[in-house]
N, C-alpha and C positions, 0 to 999 in steps of 0.2 A: 700923634705919639703921646703916651701918657706922661704925667708929671714925673713919676718914678723912673721911667725909661730915659727921660731927658737928663735927669740927675746922674744916672748910672753911666750913660754915654759921655757926658761932659767930664765926669771924674776919670773914666778910663782914658779918654783922649787927651786931656790937658795935664794930668798929674805928672807924667814923665817929662813934659816940656817945662814944667815948673821946677821939679826936683833936680834934674841933672844940671841945668845951668847954674842954679844956686849952689849946688854941691861943687861944681867946677870952680866957681868964684871963691868959695870958702877954702878950698883945698886945691891949690895950683898943681900939686903932684898927684892929682886924682887918677884913678885907673882909667877914667873915661875923659875924652876931650870932645870938643864940639864936632869933630869929624866922625866920632863914633856915636853921636847922639841918636841918629835915626835907627840903626839896628837895636840899640839898647832900648829905645822908646818902644819899638815894636814888641820886643820880648817882655818889657814891663807891662804893656797893654794886655798882652795875652795872659800873663800871670795875674794881673789885676782882674781881668774878666773872670777867670776861674775862681780866684780866692774871694771875690765879692758876691758870688752867687747866693750863698746862704743869707747874707745880710739883706740883699735886695729882694729875695723871696719873702723874707719877713716884712720888708717895707711894702711890697705889693699887697700882702694880706692885710696889713694895718691900714693901708690907703683904701682898700676896698671896703673894709668895715667902717672906717671913718666917713667915707663918702655916703654909705648907706644910712649913717646916723646924722647926716647933714651937719657935720662938724665944721667949725669955722676955719677959714683959711689960715688964720694965725696959729691955731692949735695944730693944724696939719703941718705947717712949716716947722714949728718948734719940735714936734714929735719926729718928723723926718730927720731933722738935723741931729737930734739926740740919739735916735736909733742908729744913724749912720756913724756917728762918732763912737758909740759903743761897739759897733761892728768892726770898725778899724782897730780899736784898742784890743778887742778880743782876738781878731785875726793875727795881728802882730805879736800878741802875747803867746799865742799858740805856736807861731813860727819861731820866735826867739824873744823871750821876755827881756833879755839884756838890751834890746833896742831902745828901751826907755831910760837907760842910765848913761847915755853918752850924748853930748850935744850934736855931734855929727850924725849919729844913728837916729836920733829922734826927728831929724829933718824929713826923713822919708814918710813916716806916718803923719807928721804934721802937714806935709804937702797934700796928702789925701784929705785930711780933716778940713784944711783951708778950702779946697775946691768943693768938697761936699757941702760945707756951710754956705759958701757963696752961691752955689747952684740951687740949693734948697730954698733960698730967699730970692733968687733971680727969676726962676721960672714961675709961671702961673699954675696954680693947682688945678686938678681936674674938676673940682666942684665950683662951677662958675655962677651958680644961681645965688646971688647975694641975699635974696629974701628968705632963703632957708637957713641962713647962718644964725646961730645963737651963741652968744658969748658966755 
């Protein structure tokens, strides 16, 4: 499985389980409780999959080009994190720009950004030949 695919799957699978418990903890009168977590997580995963396709298509193209140029792993990780963060911000801005003006609302895009950044540095990149790296 490619580096970008691992990041994409980890983000889709873990973000709902990070966001909803934190949301419940911050707001005890939340619309969702722990009994509703699984159905909400499935719906969130489906929406995440659809809404993240443009960003991850761009990441696949960039990853392909960077691998062909024998780019360093450090540059690949930084660029992946930067494009992912930008993709989350653009996607949430298109959906509802007011999400960035409330502490409770910003928790949702922040959970995506946190998982994306963690996974971009957690997984090994596709280019494993260390002799071809140039800094």
